[in-house]
C-alpha positions as CSV (number, residue, x, y, z in Angstrom):
1,X,-9.6,25.4,-15.7
2,X,-5.8,25.5,-16.3
3,X,-3.6,24.1,-13.6
4,X,-2.5,27.7,-12.9
5,X,-6.0,28.4,-11.5
6,X,-5.8,25.5,-9.0
7,X,-5.0,25.5,-5.3
8,X,-3.8,22.1,-4.1
9,X,-3.5,21.2,-0.4
10,X,-1.0,18.4,0.3
11,X,-0.7,16.7,3.7
12,X,2.5,14.7,4.5
13,X,4.2,17.2,2.3
14,X,7.5,17.3,4.1
15,X,8.9,14.0,2.9
16,X,8.5,11.0,0.6
17,X,5.5,10.7,-1.7
18,X,3.8,13.8,-0.3
19,X,6.9,16.0,-0.9
20,X,7.3,14.7,-4.5
21,X,3.6,15.3,-5.2
22,X,3.8,18.8,-3.8
23,X,6.8,19.7,-5.9
24,X,5.2,18.2,-9.0
25,X,2.0,20.2,-8.3
26,X,4.0,23.3,-8.0
27,X,5.8,22.7,-11.2
28,X,2.5,22.3,-13.0
29,X,1.6,25.8,-12.0
30,X,-0.7,25.0,-9.1
31,X,-0.5,27.0,-5.8
32,X,0.4,24.4,-3.2
33,X,-0.5,24.4,0.5
34,X,2.0,22.3,2.4
35,X,1.1,20.5,5.6
36,X,3.0,18.2,7.9
37,X,4.4,18.1,11.4
38,X,8.0,19.2,10.7
39,X,8.1,22.9,9.8
40,X,11.7,22.8,8.7
41,X,10.9,20.1,6.1
42,X,8.0,22.0,4.9
43,X,10.0,25.2,4.6
44,X,12.5,23.3,2.4
45,X,9.7,22.1,0.1
46,X,8.3,25.6,-0.1
47,X,11.7,27.0,-1.0
48,X,12.1,24.3,-3.7
49,X,8.7,25.2,-5.2
50,X,9.4,28.9,-5.1
51,X,12.8,28.5,-6.6
52,X,11.1,27.2,-9.7
53,X,8.7,30.1,-9.8
54,X,5.8,28.4,-8.0
55,X,3.6,29.5,-5.2
56,X,3.6,27.6,-1.8
57,X,2.2,28.1,1.7
58,X,3.3,26.3,4.8
59,X,0.4,25.2,7.1
60,X,2.2,23.0,9.7
61,X,0.4,20.7,12.1
62,X,-0.7,17.3,13.0
63,X,-3.7,15.8,11.2
64,X,-4.6,13.7,14.3
65,X,-5.2,16.8,16.5
66,X,-8.9,17.7,16.9
67,X,-9.6,21.1,15.3
68,X,-6.3,21.4,13.4
69,X,-7.7,20.4,10.0
70,X,-10.5,23.0,10.2
71,X,-8.1,25.7,11.2
72,X,-5.7,24.7,8.4
73,X,-8.4,24.8,5.8
74,X,-9.4,28.2,6.9
75,X,-5.8,29.4,6.6
76,X,-5.6,28.1,3.0
77,X,-8.9,29.7,2.1
78,X,-7.8,32.9,3.8
79,X,-4.7,33.0,1.7
80,X,-6.0,31.9,-1.7
81,X,-9.8,31.8,-1.4
82,X,-10.3,28.3,-2.7
83,X,-9.2,24.6,-2.4
84,X,-9.6,22.8,-5.7
85,X,-7.6,19.6,-4.9
86,X,-6.6,17.7,-1.8
87,X,-3.7,15.2,-1.7
88,X,-3.6,13.3,1.6
89,X,-0.2,11.6,1.9
90,X,0.4,11.6,5.6
91,X,1.0,8.1,6.9
92,X,2.4,6.1,9.9
93,X,3.5,2.6,10.7
94,X,5.2,0.9,13.6
95,X,8.1,-1.6,13.6
96,X,6.0,-3.9,15.9
97,X,3.3,-5.1,13.6
98,X,2.2,-8.5,14.7
99,X,-0.5,-9.5,17.1
100,X,2.1,-11.1,19.3
101,X,4.3,-8.0,19.6
102,X,2.2,-4.9,18.8
103,X,1.0,-2.5,21.4
104,X,-2.5,-1.1,21.5
105,X,-1.1,2.4,21.8
106,X,0.9,1.9,18.7
107,X,-2.2,0.4,16.9
108,X,-4.2,3.5,17.9
109,X,-1.5,5.9,16.7
110,X,-1.4,4.2,13.3
111,X,-5.1,4.3,12.9
112,X,-5.3,7.9,14.1
113,X,-3.0,9.0,11.3
114,X,-3.9,6.7,8.5
115,X,-7.6,6.7,8.8
116,X,-9.0,9.2,11.3
117,X,-6.5,11.9,10.2
118,X,-7.5,11.4,6.6
119,X,-11.2,11.8,7.4
120,X,-10.5,14.9,9.4
121,X,-8.7,16.6,6.5
122,X,-11.3,15.5,3.9
123,X,-14.1,16.7,6.1
124,X,-12.4,20.1,6.6
125,X,-11.8,20.6,2.9
126,X,-15.1,19.3,1.6
127,X,-17.1,22.5,1.6
128,X,-14.5,24.2,-0.5
129,X,-14.1,21.1,-2.7
130,X,-17.9,21.1,-3.3
131,X,-17.8,24.7,-4.4
132,X,-15.1,23.8,-7.0
133,X,-16.0,20.3,-8.0
134,X,-12.7,19.3,-6.5
135,X,-10.5,16.3,-6.6
136,X,-9.3,14.2,-3.6
137,X,-6.3,11.8,-3.9
138,X,-5.9,9.6,-0.9
139,X,-2.4,8.1,-1.0
140,X,-3.0,4.7,0.5
141,X,-0.9,1.6,0.0
142,X,-0.6,-1.7,-1.8
143,X,-1.7,-3.1,1.6
144,X,-5.0,-1.2,1.2
145,X,-5.7,-3.0,-2.1
146,X,-4.6,-6.6,-1.3
147,X,-3.5,-8.6,1.6
148,X,0.0,-7.7,2.7
149,X,0.6,-9.5,6.0
150,X,4.1,-7.9,6.5
151,X,2.5,-4.4,6.5
152,X,1.1,-5.1,9.9
153,X,-2.2,-5.4,11.7
154,X,-2.9,-1.7,12.2
155,X,-1.4,-0.5,8.9
156,X,-3.3,-3.0,6.8
157,X,-6.6,-2.4,8.6
158,X,-6.3,1.4,8.4
159,X,-5.2,1.5,4.8
160,X,-7.9,-1.0,3.7
161,X,-10.5,1.3,5.2
162,X,-9.5,4.1,2.9
163,X,-11.1,2.3,0.0
164,X,-14.6,2.6,1.4
165,X,-13.8,6.2,2.5
166,X,-13.1,7.1,-1.1
167,X,-16.0,5.1,-2.5
168,X,-18.5,6.8,-0.1
169,X,-17.1,10.2,-1.1
170,X,-17.7,9.4,-4.8
171,X,-21.2,8.0,-4.2
172,X,-22.3,10.9,-1.9
173,X,-20.4,13.9,-3.3
174,X,-20.3,13.1,-7.0
175,X,-23.4,15.3,-7.5
176,X,-21.2,18.3,-6.5
177,X,-18.5,17.2,-9.0
178,X,-16.3,15.9,-6.2
179,X,-14.2,12.9,-7.2
180,X,-11.9,10.8,-5.1
181,X,-9.1,8.3,-5.9
182,X,-7.8,5.6,-3.7
183,X,-4.1,5.5,-4.8
184,X,-2.3,2.3,-3.8
185,X,1.4,2.3,-4.4
186,X,3.5,-0.8,-3.9
187,X,7.0,-0.6,-2.4
188,X,8.4,3.0,-2.6
189,X,12.0,3.9,-1.7
190,X,11.4,6.5,1.0
191,X,12.5,7.0,4.6
192,X,9.3,5.2,5.6
193,X,11.1,2.0,5.0
194,X,13.2,2.6,8.1
195,X,10.1,1.7,10.1
196,X,10.1,-1.8,8.9
197,X,11.2,-4.6,11.3
198,X,13.9,-5.5,8.7
199,X,15.1,-2.4,6.9
200,X,15.6,-3.1,3.1
201,X,19.1,-2.8,1.8
202,X,20.3,-0.8,-1.2
203,X,19.7,-3.7,-3.6
204,X,16.1,-4.0,-2.5
205,X,15.5,-0.3,-2.7
206,X,17.0,-0.1,-6.2
207,X,14.0,-2.0,-7.7
208,X,11.3,-0.1,-5.8
209,X,9.2,2.8,-7.1
210,X,10.5,6.3,-6.4
211,X,8.4,9.1,-4.8
212,X,8.5,10.8,-8.2
213,X,6.8,7.7,-9.8
214,X,3.9,8.2,-7.3
215,X,3.9,12.0,-7.9
216,X,3.4,11.4,-11.7
217,X,0.4,9.2,-10.8
218,X,-1.0,11.9,-8.6
219,X,-0.8,14.5,-11.4
220,X,-2.4,12.0,-13.8
221,X,-5.4,11.9,-11.5
222,X,-5.5,15.7,-10.9
223,X,-5.2,16.5,-14.6
224,X,-8.0,14.2,-15.6
225,X,-10.9,16.0,-17.3
226,X,-13.7,17.0,-14.9
227,X,-16.1,14.3,-16.2
228,X,-13.5,11.5,-15.5
229,X,-13.2,9.8,-12.2
230,X,-10.4,7.4,-11.3
231,X,-11.9,5.4,-8.5
232,X,-8.8,3.4,-7.7
233,X,-5.3,3.3,-9.0
234,X,-2.7,0.7,-8.1
235,X,0.9,1.1,-9.1
236,X,3.7,-1.2,-8.2
237,X,7.3,-2.1,-9.1
238,X,7.8,-5.1,-11.3
239,X,9.6,-6.7,-8.3
240,X,6.5,-6.3,-6.0
241,X,5.6,-9.5,-4.2
């Protein structure tokens, strides 16, 4: 199938890597469903896609809310009748990241977004993905691939768990043509950096990946031939430590 035949659902589409991936998908001819918590951000992304002749649908909401993902999937299916691809890019971290200063409520919020929220969305989209032999790209983190103590207790634990989530999808759903990629970017210059205990300065940001770098990797996965599965993809700036 050509990209023009595909429907791609992107969570975390209002900013950063999710936004860049959604715009790149729209430029490729895909119809893009945009999810996130901030409607005004999603409306801006929709307008950007439509300004270039693409098709976009805003399905706002919070991936951590029980029942939302199922309702959102139904909305996408009601509009376009299919979901071929899922890009899960919603993420959360806390400035307080150490055992000696984190809060349990903060820990639970990070895990709810980074792990449970991902599982909710994948579960909601899976019947449609089975029908199409669909592709899942889980935007994880360098911290999900290797030890990154500065990323924090909750963030590191939740992102690391996304590896097995993708591997079980591939093992159990490959018979339906479903394929999942654990995408692990290193440092990326986004607003997410403002959540760090020490916010990087302009010089540090200048040598990081851009959201568009990650978006190109997402499209690389989505555009792979149906018989090709990219189990895990790690991209990082040369300056990554």
